[in-house]
Backbone as XML, in Angstrom:
<?xml version="1.0"?>
<chain id="A" units="angstrom">
  <residue number="1" name="UNK">
    <atom name="N" x="-1.953" y="12.358" z="-19.038"/>
    <atom name="CA" x="-1.292" y="12.053" z="-17.844"/>
    <atom name="C" x="-2.364" y="11.592" z="-16.854"/>
  </residue>
  <residue number="2" name="UNK">
    <atom name="N" x="-3.591" y="12.338" z="-16.752"/>
    <atom name="CA" x="-4.566" y="11.976" z="-15.753"/>
    <atom name="C" x="-4.880" y="10.556" z="-15.959"/>
  </residue>
  <residue number="3" name="UNK">
    <atom name="N" x="-5.036" y="9.887" z="-17.106"/>
    <atom name="CA" x="-5.474" y="8.377" z="-17.282"/>
    <atom name="C" x="-4.303" y="7.554" z="-16.811"/>
  </residue>
  <residue number="4" name="UNK">
    <atom name="N" x="-3.040" y="7.957" z="-16.808"/>
    <atom name="CA" x="-1.929" y="7.082" z="-16.237"/>
    <atom name="C" x="-1.972" y="7.128" z="-14.743"/>
  </residue>
  <residue number="5" name="UNK">
    <atom name="N" x="-2.286" y="8.414" z="-14.057"/>
    <atom name="CA" x="-2.346" y="8.610" z="-12.691"/>
    <atom name="C" x="-3.498" y="7.861" z="-12.148"/>
  </residue>
  <residue number="6" name="UNK">
    <atom name="N" x="-4.700" y="7.945" z="-12.781"/>
    <atom name="CA" x="-5.813" y="7.217" z="-12.387"/>
    <atom name="C" x="-5.724" y="5.727" z="-12.459"/>
  </residue>
  <residue number="7" name="UNK">
    <atom name="N" x="-5.199" y="5.141" z="-13.505"/>
    <atom name="CA" x="-4.825" y="3.796" z="-13.616"/>
    <atom name="C" x="-3.932" y="3.217" z="-12.538"/>
  </residue>
  <residue number="8" name="UNK">
    <atom name="N" x="-2.880" y="3.993" z="-12.244"/>
    <atom name="CA" x="-1.933" y="3.696" z="-11.221"/>
    <atom name="C" x="-2.518" y="3.544" z="-9.896"/>
  </residue>
  <residue number="9" name="UNK">
    <atom name="N" x="-3.334" y="4.794" z="-9.561"/>
    <atom name="CA" x="-3.997" y="4.560" z="-8.331"/>
    <atom name="C" x="-4.982" y="3.428" z="-8.137"/>
  </residue>
  <residue number="10" name="UNK">
    <atom name="N" x="-5.765" y="3.084" z="-9.082"/>
    <atom name="CA" x="-6.615" y="2.037" z="-9.181"/>
    <atom name="C" x="-5.933" y="0.695" z="-8.920"/>
  </residue>
  <residue number="11" name="UNK">
    <atom name="N" x="-4.853" y="0.573" z="-9.582"/>
    <atom name="CA" x="-4.082" y="-0.741" z="-9.644"/>
    <atom name="C" x="-3.515" y="-0.791" z="-8.253"/>
  </residue>
  <residue number="12" name="UNK">
    <atom name="N" x="-2.857" y="0.137" z="-7.771"/>
    <atom name="CA" x="-2.246" y="-0.029" z="-6.512"/>
    <atom name="C" x="-3.250" y="-0.070" z="-5.315"/>
  </residue>
  <residue number="13" name="UNK">
    <atom name="N" x="-4.099" y="0.912" z="-5.533"/>
    <atom name="CA" x="-5.303" y="0.887" z="-4.380"/>
    <atom name="C" x="-5.993" y="-0.443" z="-4.258"/>
  </residue>
  <residue number="14" name="UNK">
    <atom name="N" x="-6.222" y="-1.067" z="-5.423"/>
    <atom name="CA" x="-6.857" y="-2.522" z="-5.422"/>
    <atom name="C" x="-6.018" y="-3.427" z="-4.638"/>
  </residue>
  <residue number="15" name="UNK">
    <atom name="N" x="-4.695" y="-3.465" z="-4.875"/>
    <atom name="CA" x="-3.871" y="-4.377" z="-4.139"/>
    <atom name="C" x="-3.685" y="-4.010" z="-2.688"/>
  </residue>
  <residue number="16" name="UNK">
    <atom name="N" x="-3.679" y="-2.911" z="-2.453"/>
    <atom name="CA" x="-3.547" y="-2.463" z="-0.998"/>
    <atom name="C" x="-4.844" y="-2.656" z="-0.080"/>
  </residue>
  <residue number="17" name="UNK">
    <atom name="N" x="-6.049" y="-2.625" z="-0.893"/>
    <atom name="CA" x="-7.285" y="-3.084" z="-0.411"/>
    <atom name="C" x="-7.362" y="-4.426" z="0.040"/>
  </residue>
  <residue number="18" name="UNK">
    <atom name="N" x="-6.846" y="-5.208" z="-0.884"/>
    <atom name="CA" x="-6.831" y="-6.600" z="-0.587"/>
    <atom name="C" x="-5.966" y="-7.005" z="0.629"/>
  </residue>
  <residue number="19" name="UNK">
    <atom name="N" x="-4.748" y="-6.290" z="0.757"/>
    <atom name="CA" x="-3.842" y="-6.427" z="1.837"/>
    <atom name="C" x="-4.529" y="-5.944" z="3.122"/>
  </residue>
  <residue number="20" name="UNK">
    <atom name="N" x="-5.176" y="-4.881" z="3.092"/>
    <atom name="CA" x="-5.933" y="-4.332" z="4.167"/>
    <atom name="C" x="-7.061" y="-5.180" z="4.616"/>
  </residue>
  <residue number="21" name="UNK">
    <atom name="N" x="-7.653" y="-5.892" z="3.657"/>
    <atom name="CA" x="-8.709" y="-6.792" z="4.196"/>
    <atom name="C" x="-8.162" y="-8.103" z="4.752"/>
  </residue>
  <residue number="22" name="UNK">
    <atom name="N" x="-7.045" y="-8.572" z="4.404"/>
    <atom name="CA" x="-6.306" y="-9.637" z="5.088"/>
    <atom name="C" x="-5.786" y="-9.210" z="6.485"/>
  </residue>
  <residue number="23" name="UNK">
    <atom name="N" x="-5.333" y="-8.052" z="6.530"/>
    <atom name="CA" x="-4.958" y="-7.476" z="7.933"/>
    <atom name="C" x="-6.104" y="-7.424" z="8.835"/>
  </residue>
  <residue number="24" name="UNK">
    <atom name="N" x="-7.333" y="-6.750" z="8.282"/>
    <atom name="CA" x="-8.422" y="-6.602" z="9.076"/>
    <atom name="C" x="-8.928" y="-8.017" z="9.628"/>
  </residue>
  <residue number="25" name="UNK">
    <atom name="N" x="-9.104" y="-9.099" z="8.624"/>
    <atom name="CA" x="-9.608" y="-10.263" z="9.051"/>
    <atom name="C" x="-8.754" y="-10.983" z="10.184"/>
  </residue>
  <residue number="26" name="UNK">
    <atom name="N" x="-7.340" y="-10.826" z="10.108"/>
    <atom name="CA" x="-6.553" y="-11.299" z="11.003"/>
    <atom name="C" x="-6.821" y="-10.634" z="12.510"/>
  </residue>
  <residue number="27" name="UNK">
    <atom name="N" x="-6.939" y="-9.285" z="12.357"/>
    <atom name="CA" x="-7.149" y="-8.462" z="13.584"/>
    <atom name="C" x="-8.490" y="-8.934" z="14.234"/>
  </residue>
  <residue number="28" name="UNK">
    <atom name="N" x="-9.542" y="-9.128" z="13.241"/>
    <atom name="CA" x="-10.858" y="-9.576" z="13.808"/>
    <atom name="C" x="-10.848" y="-11.019" z="14.501"/>
  </residue>
  <residue number="29" name="UNK">
    <atom name="N" x="-10.049" y="-11.826" z="13.876"/>
    <atom name="CA" x="-9.763" y="-13.108" z="14.430"/>
    <atom name="C" x="-9.110" y="-13.050" z="15.849"/>
  </residue>
  <residue number="30" name="UNK">
    <atom name="N" x="-8.184" y="-12.055" z="16.020"/>
    <atom name="CA" x="-7.675" y="-11.778" z="17.433"/>
    <atom name="C" x="-8.418" y="-10.813" z="18.149"/>
  </residue>
  <residue number="31" name="UNK">
    <atom name="N" x="-9.672" y="-10.503" z="18.004"/>
    <atom name="CA" x="-10.298" y="-9.608" z="18.756"/>
    <atom name="C" x="-10.574" y="-9.961" z="20.224"/>
  </residue>
  <residue number="32" name="UNK">
    <atom name="N" x="-10.208" y="-11.261" z="20.624"/>
    <atom name="CA" x="-10.408" y="-11.639" z="21.967"/>
    <atom name="C" x="-9.369" y="-10.964" z="22.860"/>
  </residue>
  <residue number="33" name="UNK">
    <atom name="N" x="-8.231" y="-10.464" z="22.189"/>
    <atom name="CA" x="-7.127" y="-9.611" z="22.832"/>
    <atom name="C" x="-6.849" y="-8.432" z="22.194"/>
  </residue>
  <residue number="34" name="UNK">
    <atom name="N" x="-7.562" y="-7.281" z="22.408"/>
    <atom name="CA" x="-7.438" y="-6.008" z="21.710"/>
    <atom name="C" x="-5.954" y="-5.651" z="21.449"/>
  </residue>
  <residue number="35" name="UNK">
    <atom name="N" x="-5.082" y="-5.827" z="22.537"/>
    <atom name="CA" x="-3.723" y="-5.259" z="22.358"/>
    <atom name="C" x="-2.976" y="-6.132" z="21.384"/>
  </residue>
  <residue number="36" name="UNK">
    <atom name="N" x="-3.280" y="-7.369" z="21.367"/>
    <atom name="CA" x="-2.586" y="-8.232" z="20.480"/>
    <atom name="C" x="-3.144" y="-7.954" z="19.000"/>
  </residue>
  <residue number="37" name="UNK">
    <atom name="N" x="-4.322" y="-7.951" z="18.900"/>
    <atom name="CA" x="-5.007" y="-7.595" z="17.715"/>
    <atom name="C" x="-4.366" y="-6.232" z="16.953"/>
  </residue>
  <residue number="38" name="UNK">
    <atom name="N" x="-4.262" y="-5.222" z="17.890"/>
    <atom name="CA" x="-3.596" y="-3.897" z="17.229"/>
    <atom name="C" x="-2.131" y="-4.107" z="16.907"/>
  </residue>
  <residue number="39" name="UNK">
    <atom name="N" x="-1.351" y="-4.846" z="17.936"/>
    <atom name="CA" x="0.009" y="-4.976" z="17.574"/>
    <atom name="C" x="0.310" y="-5.751" z="16.400"/>
  </residue>
  <residue number="40" name="UNK">
    <atom name="N" x="-0.498" y="-6.846" z="16.205"/>
    <atom name="CA" x="-0.366" y="-7.532" z="14.949"/>
    <atom name="C" x="-0.921" y="-6.745" z="13.702"/>
  </residue>
  <residue number="41" name="UNK">
    <atom name="N" x="-1.939" y="-6.011" z="13.844"/>
    <atom name="CA" x="-2.313" y="-5.172" z="12.704"/>
    <atom name="C" x="-1.174" y="-4.157" z="12.370"/>
  </residue>
  <residue number="42" name="UNK">
    <atom name="N" x="-0.586" y="-3.572" z="13.493"/>
    <atom name="CA" x="0.420" y="-2.584" z="13.282"/>
    <atom name="C" x="1.731" y="-3.164" z="12.689"/>
  </residue>
  <residue number="43" name="UNK">
    <atom name="N" x="2.011" y="-4.434" z="12.959"/>
    <atom name="CA" x="3.194" y="-5.048" z="12.446"/>
    <atom name="C" x="2.928" y="-5.473" z="10.918"/>
  </residue>
  <residue number="44" name="UNK">
    <atom name="N" x="1.811" y="-5.867" z="10.613"/>
    <atom name="CA" x="1.499" y="-6.137" z="9.271"/>
    <atom name="C" x="1.417" y="-5.071" z="8.451"/>
  </residue>
  <residue number="45" name="UNK">
    <atom name="N" x="0.789" y="-3.873" z="8.986"/>
    <atom name="CA" x="0.885" y="-2.718" z="8.174"/>
    <atom name="C" x="2.169" y="-2.084" z="7.872"/>
  </residue>
  <residue number="46" name="UNK">
    <atom name="N" x="3.172" y="-2.346" z="8.890"/>
    <atom name="CA" x="4.483" y="-1.976" z="8.637"/>
    <atom name="C" x="5.178" y="-2.932" z="7.440"/>
  </residue>
  <residue number="47" name="UNK">
    <atom name="N" x="4.908" y="-4.156" z="7.512"/>
    <atom name="CA" x="5.200" y="-5.042" z="6.509"/>
    <atom name="C" x="4.696" y="-4.567" z="5.124"/>
  </residue>
  <residue number="48" name="UNK">
    <atom name="N" x="3.396" y="-4.216" z="5.062"/>
    <atom name="CA" x="2.864" y="-3.680" z="3.733"/>
    <atom name="C" x="3.583" y="-2.466" z="3.396"/>
  </residue>
  <residue number="49" name="UNK">
    <atom name="N" x="3.906" y="-1.505" z="4.424"/>
    <atom name="CA" x="4.693" y="-0.362" z="4.152"/>
    <atom name="C" x="6.114" y="-0.700" z="3.537"/>
  </residue>
  <residue number="50" name="UNK">
    <atom name="N" x="6.706" y="-1.583" z="4.138"/>
    <atom name="CA" x="8.097" y="-1.973" z="3.569"/>
    <atom name="C" x="7.908" y="-2.630" z="2.146"/>
  </residue>
  <residue number="51" name="UNK">
    <atom name="N" x="6.807" y="-3.364" z="1.792"/>
    <atom name="CA" x="6.731" y="-4.039" z="0.511"/>
    <atom name="C" x="6.405" y="-2.916" z="-0.506"/>
  </residue>
  <residue number="52" name="UNK">
    <atom name="N" x="5.527" y="-2.032" z="-0.331"/>
    <atom name="CA" x="5.191" y="-0.920" z="-1.140"/>
    <atom name="C" x="6.436" y="-0.020" z="-1.292"/>
  </residue>
  <residue number="53" name="UNK">
    <atom name="N" x="7.480" y="0.093" z="-0.270"/>
    <atom name="CA" x="8.623" y="0.859" z="-0.634"/>
    <atom name="C" x="9.601" y="0.196" z="-1.463"/>
  </residue>
  <residue number="54" name="UNK">
    <atom name="N" x="9.444" y="-1.115" z="-1.378"/>
    <atom name="CA" x="10.389" y="-2.058" z="-2.275"/>
    <atom name="C" x="9.787" y="-1.793" z="-3.859"/>
  </residue>
  <residue number="55" name="UNK">
    <atom name="N" x="8.423" y="-1.916" z="-3.947"/>
    <atom name="CA" x="7.889" y="-1.628" z="-5.236"/>
    <atom name="C" x="8.258" y="-0.361" z="-5.688"/>
  </residue>
  <residue number="56" name="UNK">
    <atom name="N" x="8.177" y="0.705" z="-4.883"/>
    <atom name="CA" x="8.395" y="2.013" z="-5.258"/>
    <atom name="C" x="9.885" y="2.171" z="-5.701"/>
  </residue>
  <residue number="57" name="UNK">
    <atom name="N" x="10.836" y="1.441" z="-5.143"/>
    <atom name="CA" x="12.142" y="1.470" z="-5.418"/>
    <atom name="C" x="12.429" y="0.930" z="-6.821"/>
  </residue>
  <residue number="58" name="UNK">
    <atom name="N" x="11.631" y="-0.206" z="-7.084"/>
    <atom name="CA" x="11.966" y="-0.860" z="-8.410"/>
    <atom name="C" x="10.973" y="-0.341" z="-9.563"/>
  </residue>
  <residue number="59" name="UNK">
    <atom name="N" x="10.013" y="0.368" z="-9.213"/>
    <atom name="CA" x="9.158" y="0.703" z="-10.216"/>
    <atom name="C" x="9.671" y="1.358" z="-11.544"/>
  </residue>
  <residue number="60" name="UNK">
    <atom name="N" x="10.495" y="2.281" z="-11.529"/>
    <atom name="CA" x="11.138" y="2.831" z="-12.576"/>
    <atom name="C" x="11.937" y="1.835" z="-13.487"/>
  </residue>
  <residue number="61" name="UNK">
    <atom name="N" x="12.253" y="0.714" z="-12.911"/>
    <atom name="CA" x="13.023" y="-0.299" z="-13.694"/>
    <atom name="C" x="12.209" y="-1.394" z="-14.241"/>
  </residue>
  <residue number="62" name="UNK">
    <atom name="N" x="10.954" y="-1.444" z="-13.660"/>
    <atom name="CA" x="10.182" y="-2.589" z="-14.147"/>
    <atom name="C" x="9.730" y="-2.245" z="-15.544"/>
  </residue>
  <residue number="63" name="UNK">
    <atom name="N" x="9.551" y="-3.308" z="-16.462"/>
    <atom name="CA" x="9.120" y="-2.962" z="-17.949"/>
    <atom name="C" x="7.583" y="-2.566" z="-17.797"/>
  </residue>
  <residue number="64" name="UNK">
    <atom name="N" x="7.425" y="-1.355" z="-18.572"/>
    <atom name="CA" x="6.154" y="-0.755" z="-18.462"/>
    <atom name="C" x="4.948" y="-1.515" z="-19.049"/>
  </residue>
  <residue number="65" name="UNK">
    <atom name="N" x="5.370" y="-2.328" z="-20.024"/>
    <atom name="CA" x="4.354" y="-3.199" z="-20.774"/>
    <atom name="C" x="3.850" y="-4.317" z="-19.850"/>
  </residue>
  <residue number="66" name="UNK">
    <atom name="N" x="4.609" y="-4.686" z="-18.719"/>
    <atom name="CA" x="4.222" y="-5.701" z="-17.913"/>
    <atom name="C" x="3.649" y="-5.389" z="-16.617"/>
  </residue>
  <residue number="67" name="UNK">
    <atom name="N" x="2.993" y="-4.138" z="-16.698"/>
    <atom name="CA" x="2.368" y="-3.456" z="-15.439"/>
    <atom name="C" x="0.997" y="-3.510" z="-15.744"/>
  </residue>
  <residue number="68" name="UNK">
    <atom name="N" x="0.036" y="-3.654" z="-14.576"/>
    <atom name="CA" x="-1.368" y="-3.618" z="-14.687"/>
    <atom name="C" x="-1.792" y="-2.118" z="-15.131"/>
  </residue>
  <residue number="69" name="UNK">
    <atom name="N" x="-1.095" y="-1.147" z="-14.695"/>
    <atom name="CA" x="-1.355" y="0.322" z="-14.987"/>
    <atom name="C" x="-1.294" y="0.450" z="-16.521"/>
  </residue>
  <residue number="70" name="UNK">
    <atom name="N" x="-0.361" y="-0.126" z="-17.236"/>
    <atom name="CA" x="-0.308" y="0.045" z="-18.621"/>
    <atom name="C" x="-1.425" y="-0.707" z="-19.276"/>
  </residue>
  <residue number="71" name="UNK">
    <atom name="N" x="-1.834" y="-1.776" z="-18.939"/>
    <atom name="CA" x="-3.087" y="-2.468" z="-19.427"/>
    <atom name="C" x="-4.352" y="-1.716" z="-19.133"/>
  </residue>
  <residue number="72" name="UNK">
    <atom name="N" x="-4.374" y="-1.066" z="-18.139"/>
    <atom name="CA" x="-5.696" y="-0.195" z="-17.907"/>
    <atom name="C" x="-5.807" y="1.074" z="-18.557"/>
  </residue>
  <residue number="73" name="UNK">
    <atom name="N" x="-4.625" y="1.628" z="-19.205"/>
    <atom name="CA" x="-4.673" y="2.883" z="-19.825"/>
    <atom name="C" x="-5.381" y="2.593" z="-21.235"/>
  </residue>
  <residue number="74" name="UNK">
    <atom name="N" x="-6.309" y="3.302" z="-21.783"/>
    <atom name="CA" x="-6.838" y="3.171" z="-23.047"/>
    <atom name="C" x="-5.799" y="3.430" z="-24.135"/>
  </residue>
  <residue number="75" name="UNK">
    <atom name="N" x="-5.822" y="2.620" z="-25.157"/>
    <atom name="CA" x="-4.853" y="2.849" z="-26.090"/>
    <atom name="C" x="-4.545" y="4.094" z="-26.739"/>
  </residue>
  <residue number="76" name="UNK">
    <atom name="N" x="-5.668" y="4.859" z="-26.820"/>
    <atom name="CA" x="-5.500" y="6.265" z="-27.388"/>
    <atom name="C" x="-4.888" y="7.203" z="-26.468"/>
  </residue>
  <residue number="77" name="UNK">
    <atom name="N" x="-4.761" y="6.930" z="-25.127"/>
    <atom name="CA" x="-4.186" y="7.783" z="-24.266"/>
    <atom name="C" x="-2.767" y="7.282" z="-23.712"/>
  </residue>
  <residue number="78" name="UNK">
    <atom name="N" x="-2.238" y="6.224" z="-24.309"/>
    <atom name="CA" x="-0.979" y="5.784" z="-24.019"/>
    <atom name="C" x="0.137" y="6.708" z="-24.439"/>
  </residue>
  <residue number="79" name="UNK">
    <atom name="N" x="1.163" y="6.950" z="-23.700"/>
    <atom name="CA" x="2.334" y="7.591" z="-24.229"/>
    <atom name="C" x="3.101" y="7.055" z="-25.174"/>
  </residue>
  <residue number="80" name="UNK">
    <atom name="N" x="3.988" y="7.594" z="-26.175"/>
    <atom name="CA" x="4.757" y="6.999" z="-27.000"/>
    <atom name="C" x="5.744" y="6.109" z="-26.182"/>
  </residue>
  <residue number="81" name="UNK">
    <atom name="N" x="6.134" y="5.119" z="-27.106"/>
    <atom name="CA" x="7.086" y="4.143" z="-26.313"/>
    <atom name="C" x="8.355" y="4.574" z="-25.892"/>
  </residue>
  <residue number="82" name="UNK">
    <atom name="N" x="8.888" y="5.675" z="-26.539"/>
    <atom name="CA" x="10.221" y="6.149" z="-26.173"/>
    <atom name="C" x="10.123" y="6.942" z="-24.852"/>
  </residue>
  <residue number="83" name="UNK">
    <atom name="N" x="9.051" y="7.362" z="-24.457"/>
    <atom name="CA" x="8.954" y="8.056" z="-23.038"/>
    <atom name="C" x="8.024" y="7.263" z="-22.010"/>
  </residue>
  <residue number="84" name="UNK">
    <atom name="N" x="7.475" y="6.188" z="-22.591"/>
    <atom name="CA" x="6.436" y="5.359" z="-21.683"/>
    <atom name="C" x="7.027" y="4.921" z="-20.491"/>
  </residue>
  <residue number="85" name="UNK">
    <atom name="N" x="8.348" y="4.278" z="-20.499"/>
    <atom name="CA" x="9.082" y="3.708" z="-19.372"/>
    <atom name="C" x="9.080" y="4.649" z="-18.288"/>
  </residue>
  <residue number="86" name="UNK">
    <atom name="N" x="9.662" y="5.850" z="-18.691"/>
    <atom name="CA" x="9.953" y="6.934" z="-17.689"/>
    <atom name="C" x="8.520" y="7.470" z="-17.029"/>
  </residue>
  <residue number="87" name="UNK">
    <atom name="N" x="7.607" y="7.813" z="-17.839"/>
    <atom name="CA" x="6.273" y="8.246" z="-17.281"/>
    <atom name="C" x="5.613" y="7.313" z="-16.390"/>
  </residue>
  <residue number="88" name="UNK">
    <atom name="N" x="5.558" y="6.062" z="-16.877"/>
    <atom name="CA" x="4.759" y="5.077" z="-16.152"/>
    <atom name="C" x="5.482" y="4.689" z="-14.913"/>
  </residue>
  <residue number="89" name="UNK">
    <atom name="N" x="6.806" y="4.409" z="-15.191"/>
    <atom name="CA" x="7.641" y="4.230" z="-13.972"/>
    <atom name="C" x="7.578" y="5.217" z="-12.763"/>
  </residue>
  <residue number="90" name="UNK">
    <atom name="N" x="7.719" y="6.437" z="-13.095"/>
    <atom name="CA" x="7.686" y="7.475" z="-12.115"/>
    <atom name="C" x="6.311" y="7.721" z="-11.505"/>
  </residue>
  <residue number="91" name="UNK">
    <atom name="N" x="5.262" y="7.511" z="-12.479"/>
    <atom name="CA" x="3.778" y="7.598" z="-11.834"/>
    <atom name="C" x="3.603" y="6.555" z="-10.864"/>
  </residue>
  <residue number="92" name="UNK">
    <atom name="N" x="4.143" y="5.275" z="-11.282"/>
    <atom name="CA" x="3.836" y="4.200" z="-10.309"/>
    <atom name="C" x="4.678" y="4.371" z="-8.987"/>
  </residue>
  <residue number="93" name="UNK">
    <atom name="N" x="5.930" y="4.910" z="-9.097"/>
    <atom name="CA" x="6.797" y="5.153" z="-7.945"/>
    <atom name="C" x="5.986" y="6.155" z="-7.018"/>
  </residue>
  <residue number="94" name="UNK">
    <atom name="N" x="5.488" y="7.175" z="-7.534"/>
    <atom name="CA" x="4.696" y="8.203" z="-6.827"/>
    <atom name="C" x="3.473" y="7.574" z="-6.121"/>
  </residue>
  <residue number="95" name="UNK">
    <atom name="N" x="2.856" y="6.700" z="-6.756"/>
    <atom name="CA" x="1.612" y="5.993" z="-6.191"/>
    <atom name="C" x="2.045" y="5.113" z="-5.122"/>
  </residue>
  <residue number="96" name="UNK">
    <atom name="N" x="2.987" y="4.348" z="-5.298"/>
    <atom name="CA" x="3.478" y="3.350" z="-4.339"/>
    <atom name="C" x="3.881" y="4.229" z="-3.051"/>
  </residue>
  <residue number="97" name="UNK">
    <atom name="N" x="4.579" y="5.235" z="-3.206"/>
    <atom name="CA" x="5.098" y="5.963" z="-2.025"/>
    <atom name="C" x="3.907" y="6.497" z="-1.347"/>
  </residue>
  <residue number="98" name="UNK">
    <atom name="N" x="2.914" y="7.109" z="-2.050"/>
    <atom name="CA" x="1.622" y="7.630" z="-1.340"/>
    <atom name="C" x="1.032" y="6.524" z="-0.575"/>
  </residue>
  <residue number="99" name="UNK">
    <atom name="N" x="0.770" y="5.393" z="-1.141"/>
    <atom name="CA" x="0.086" y="4.453" z="-0.407"/>
    <atom name="C" x="0.983" y="3.836" z="0.802"/>
  </residue>
  <residue number="100" name="UNK">
    <atom name="N" x="2.292" y="3.779" z="0.585"/>
    <atom name="CA" x="3.343" y="3.290" z="1.613"/>
    <atom name="C" x="3.175" y="4.216" z="2.889"/>
  </residue>
  <residue number="101" name="UNK">
    <atom name="N" x="3.026" y="5.659" z="2.506"/>
    <atom name="CA" x="2.841" y="6.562" z="3.582"/>
    <atom name="C" x="1.464" y="6.406" z="4.474"/>
  </residue>
  <residue number="102" name="UNK">
    <atom name="N" x="0.468" y="6.132" z="3.709"/>
    <atom name="CA" x="-0.914" y="5.884" z="4.326"/>
    <atom name="C" x="-0.743" y="4.581" z="5.158"/>
  </residue>
  <residue number="103" name="UNK">
    <atom name="N" x="-0.094" y="3.425" z="4.622"/>
    <atom name="CA" x="-0.008" y="2.383" z="5.389"/>
    <atom name="C" x="0.885" y="2.604" z="6.566"/>
  </residue>
  <residue number="104" name="UNK">
    <atom name="N" x="1.833" y="3.379" z="6.537"/>
    <atom name="CA" x="2.738" y="3.712" z="7.563"/>
    <atom name="C" x="2.073" y="4.425" z="8.783"/>
  </residue>
  <residue number="105" name="UNK">
    <atom name="N" x="1.148" y="5.378" z="8.276"/>
    <atom name="CA" x="0.331" y="6.153" z="9.327"/>
    <atom name="C" x="-0.643" y="5.241" z="10.036"/>
  </residue>
  <residue number="106" name="UNK">
    <atom name="N" x="-1.227" y="4.360" z="9.269"/>
    <atom name="CA" x="-2.049" y="3.298" z="9.902"/>
    <atom name="C" x="-1.465" y="2.450" z="10.910"/>
  </residue>
  <residue number="107" name="UNK">
    <atom name="N" x="-0.111" y="1.978" z="10.505"/>
    <atom name="CA" x="0.635" y="1.181" z="11.411"/>
    <atom name="C" x="1.011" y="1.970" z="12.602"/>
  </residue>
  <residue number="108" name="UNK">
    <atom name="N" x="1.332" y="3.251" z="12.596"/>
    <atom name="CA" x="1.772" y="3.992" z="13.823"/>
    <atom name="C" x="0.535" y="4.093" z="14.653"/>
  </residue>
  <residue number="109" name="UNK">
    <atom name="N" x="-0.635" y="4.291" z="14.181"/>
    <atom name="CA" x="-1.894" y="4.593" z="14.867"/>
    <atom name="C" x="-2.184" y="3.170" z="15.608"/>
  </residue>
  <residue number="110" name="UNK">
    <atom name="N" x="-2.017" y="2.000" z="14.820"/>
    <atom name="CA" x="-2.294" y="0.658" z="15.572"/>
    <atom name="C" x="-1.410" y="0.256" z="16.578"/>
  </residue>
  <residue number="111" name="UNK">
    <atom name="N" x="-0.067" y="0.704" z="16.354"/>
    <atom name="CA" x="0.949" y="0.316" z="17.333"/>
    <atom name="C" x="0.852" y="1.313" z="18.672"/>
  </residue>
  <residue number="112" name="UNK">
    <atom name="N" x="0.595" y="2.586" z="18.401"/>
    <atom name="CA" x="0.264" y="3.377" z="19.555"/>
    <atom name="C" x="-1.022" y="2.823" z="20.345"/>
  </residue>
  <residue number="113" name="UNK">
    <atom name="N" x="-1.932" y="2.505" z="19.571"/>
    <atom name="CA" x="-3.228" y="1.960" z="20.222"/>
    <atom name="C" x="-2.881" y="0.685" z="21.046"/>
  </residue>
  <residue number="114" name="UNK">
    <atom name="N" x="-1.933" y="-0.254" z="20.364"/>
    <atom name="CA" x="-1.629" y="-1.413" z="21.119"/>
    <atom name="C" x="-0.809" y="-1.082" z="22.464"/>
  </residue>
  <residue number="115" name="UNK">
    <atom name="N" x="-0.027" y="-0.179" z="22.416"/>
    <atom name="CA" x="0.752" y="0.218" z="23.652"/>
    <atom name="C" x="-0.151" y="0.820" z="24.706"/>
  </residue>
  <residue number="116" name="UNK">
    <atom name="N" x="-1.231" y="1.697" z="24.158"/>
    <atom name="CA" x="-2.189" y="2.149" z="25.156"/>
    <atom name="C" x="-3.052" y="1.035" z="25.808"/>
  </residue>
  <residue number="117" name="UNK">
    <atom name="N" x="-3.466" y="0.254" z="24.945"/>
    <atom name="CA" x="-4.229" y="-0.863" z="25.438"/>
    <atom name="C" x="-3.515" y="-1.735" z="26.474"/>
  </residue>
  <residue number="118" name="UNK">
    <atom name="N" x="-2.224" y="-1.990" z="26.119"/>
    <atom name="CA" x="-1.385" y="-2.672" z="27.184"/>
    <atom name="C" x="-1.251" y="-1.950" z="28.446"/>
  </residue>
  <residue number="119" name="UNK">
    <atom name="N" x="-0.941" y="-0.673" z="28.366"/>
    <atom name="CA" x="-0.883" y="0.216" z="29.704"/>
    <atom name="C" x="-2.210" y="0.116" z="30.372"/>
  </residue>
  <residue number="120" name="UNK">
    <atom name="N" x="-3.379" y="0.385" z="29.564"/>
    <atom name="CA" x="-4.484" y="0.331" z="30.279"/>
    <atom name="C" x="-4.941" y="-1.132" z="31.007"/>
  </residue>
  <residue number="121" name="UNK">
    <atom name="N" x="-4.562" y="-2.223" z="30.367"/>
    <atom name="CA" x="-4.753" y="-3.454" z="30.957"/>
    <atom name="C" x="-3.873" y="-3.648" z="32.116"/>
  </residue>
  <residue number="122" name="UNK">
    <atom name="N" x="-2.694" y="-3.121" z="32.243"/>
    <atom name="CA" x="-1.859" y="-3.333" z="33.393"/>
    <atom name="C" x="-2.343" y="-2.521" z="34.637"/>
  </residue>
  <residue number="123" name="UNK">
    <atom name="N" x="-2.963" y="-1.407" z="34.244"/>
    <atom name="CA" x="-3.411" y="-0.459" z="35.394"/>
    <atom name="C" x="-4.651" y="-0.994" z="35.998"/>
  </residue>
  <residue number="124" name="UNK">
    <atom name="N" x="-5.465" y="-1.824" z="35.302"/>
    <atom name="CA" x="-6.698" y="-2.489" z="35.753"/>
    <atom name="C" x="-6.211" y="-3.487" z="36.737"/>
  </residue>
</chain>
């Protein structure tokens, strides 16, 4: 089970890392206006959260042989075919939910920072 969880974490984490890199690059490009950069980053992180939530919803139904997680598991540690769909699907669902929560927290922080920066800018 640890091999499946590790493979799911690496697979989903890598995808989230690339999404985070894209969000960071866009925020860096908007750094001339920090409030706009934070608001854009927060909105995109909310989008990532929704996408991960959708993936979590469909993970138990997606054929396990077509997942990157299944390909990453060493053949000697793969579960039998009769239970593999349930195990891989539920593991991926839990992993997607965990990453969605993290992305949601980052979105909240960025949106609160954006509001604070806008208030601070109006007070000046």
